[in-house]
N, C-alpha and C positions, 0 to 999 in steps of 0.2 A: 421593734421598729420595722415599718413596711419597707419593701425593696425600693420603692420610689423615694421614700424619705432618706434611705441610706445613700442612694445615688446623689440626691440633692446635697446632703451633708458632705459627701466626698468631693463633689464639684466645687463646693464652697471652701474647701481647704482643710477639712477635718482629717488628720492622718490616720486615725483609727478607722474611720469610715472608708477611707481610701484603701487601706489594707484589707478590710473586710470585703469590699465589693470586688477588689482585685482577685481575692481568693475564690469568690463565687464564679467569676469569669474563668479563672484558671482551671477550676475543677468542674465547671459546667453544672453548678448547683443553682436552681431557681432561674438561671439565665443560660442561654446557649453558650457553650465554651467559645471563648474569644480571647486568644492569647495576646493579641495586640492591645485590646482594652485592658486586660489584666496587667500587662507590662506598663501601660500608661498610668494607671492608678497606683501601681506599686512604686513606680519611679516618683510620682508626686509625693507619696508618703516618705519615701527614703530621702528625697531631696530636702524634706523638712526636718530630717534628723531622726526619723522613726526607725529604731534599731531592728525590730522584727521584719519590717519591709525590706530594709537593706540586706539582711541576712537571707531572706527568701530569694531576693534577686541574685545574690552571689551563688547560692546553692542551686538555683534553677539554671543559672548560666553553666555551672559545672555539669549539670545533667543534660544540657543541650536544649533546654526549654526556651530560654531567652538568650539573646546575643548582646553582650555588653562590651564596651570598649575598655581598654586597659585603664584609662583615666577614670571611667565610671567604677570599675572594680576597686581601684585604689580609694576612691572617694567613699564608696559604700563600706569598705573595710574600716575606714576611719570612723564612720557612723557606728558600726558594730562595736568597735573598741570603746568608744565613748559610752555606749549603752551596756557594756560589759557582756556582750554576746559573743559566743564562739561557734564556729561552723562545725557541722558534723564531722568533716574531714579532720579538723584540728582536735576535736574531742577524741576521735578514734586513735589518732596518733598518740595522744597522751596515755590512753588506756593500754595501748600496745607496749608502751615503755614500762608499764608496771610489771613487777616480777611476780612469780607464782606465790611468793610469800606475802605479798600485799593482801591484807584482809579486805573482804567486800564490805560495803557500807549498807546498813539497813535503814530504810526510809519508810515512815508511816504516812500513807496518803489518805487523809480523811476528807472525803468529798461527797456531798449529798447526791451528786449525779453519778450513777454507776457507769454510764458511758464515758463521762469525762475522766473518772478515776481509772478506768480500764485503759483509756488512751494514754494518760500520763504514766501509768505503771509500765505499759508496754514500751513507751519511749525511754523511760529510765532504765529498763532492763537491757536495752540495746547498748547502754553505756556501762553495763556491769553491776548496776546497783541491785540490791535485793529489796523488793517492795512488799509492804503489807497494807492492805486497803480496808477501809471501813466507810460505810455510808451514813453513819450517825455518830453523835458525840459520845454516847455511853460506850459503844463498842470500841471506838478509838481510844478512849481513856483506859479501858481494860487492857487493850493491847500494849499501850505505852507503859502502864504500871507493871505488867507481868513479863514483858520482853525487854531485858536490859541491854539487848543488842541494838535497839533503835537509836539512831544518832541524829535524826532530823525528822521534823514533822511538817508535812504540807497540809495546811488547814483551811478548810472552807468556812467562811464566817457564818454562813447560814445552814449549819447542820441541824437536822432534826434531833429531838430528845434532849440533847445538850448542845446549846449554841457554841459556835466557835470561840467567841469571846469568853464564855464561861469555862470552856475547856482550857483555854490559854491561861486564865487566872489560876485554875487548879494546878496546871503544870508549873507555873511560877511560884506557887505556894509549897510545892513538894521539894523537900531538901535534896532528894535524889534525882530530880528532873529539871530543876529551875534553870540550869545552864543549857538545856537542849535548844538548838536553833529552830525557829519556826518561820516558815514562809506562809504568809496569809493570802487567801484568795477572796476577793470581794468584787461585787459589781460596781462599787463606788470606792474611791480613794479619799473621799472627803467627809464621810459620815462620822458621827460621834464615836461609834464603835471602833473605827479605824484609829481615831485619835487616842482612845483608851488603850487599844492594842499596842500602839507605839510607846506609850508610857510603860507598859508591862515588858516590852522588849520583843521585837520581831526582827528577823534577818532581812526580810523583804516583803513588800505587799504587791501582789499582781492582780490585774484586772481580769474578770471573767467576761466572756468565755476565754478559757486559757489558751495560750499559744505554747505548744509543747516545746518548741525550740527555746523560748524564753525561760520556761521552767528549767530545762536542762542546763541552760547557761548559768542560772543562779545557783543551782545545786552543784554543778561542776566547779564553779568558782570557789564556793565554800570548801568543798573537800580538797581541792587543789591546795588551798591555803593551809588547811588542816594537815595534809600529808607533808607539806614543806616544813611545817613546824616539827612534825614527828621525824 
């Protein structure tokens, strides 16, 4: 999508476009850095209940990038809670409480984009997870079948060599793997592949391009629930 089209969609009220254009202004990518414009679009998305935008505003406020009122912070925290998102500060608090005896969690990141997988792996490593990455389905399947420590799979629907849906089917057909949670990445949430994936069983489906904070929130929520059971 062209920048002009993205801005047009943002002005018309699309929260995904609003968040995207806000990040461009915030980082100074493709457009001059303009924090006022970034905050304006980010607020528009957050006020519509878009969790990643609300979380970005809160964390940017804590870093001194944006100035939010107390009521705004409380409102955006509610948006984050409804979306199941957790701030980096809260995530770090939870991991600090873990004892030395708590085992690390192994996560398979199967993403066709090496840049995207590196970003997600780096982000998850800051939370204490051990990540293994693959950029095609065959390599991912080999890792999953040979490494019994893997407890979750982050799966790109459009993997080369072996598509994400095919890999998911093989996981669900394997007696030793069928219970492993899978978070699916896709550019669309309404395709036939997504509907099929949901019937096979997935923990969550996230839109690409990926938002690292959103990925961490879903992963963190799953393992928090798992650790509470244990």
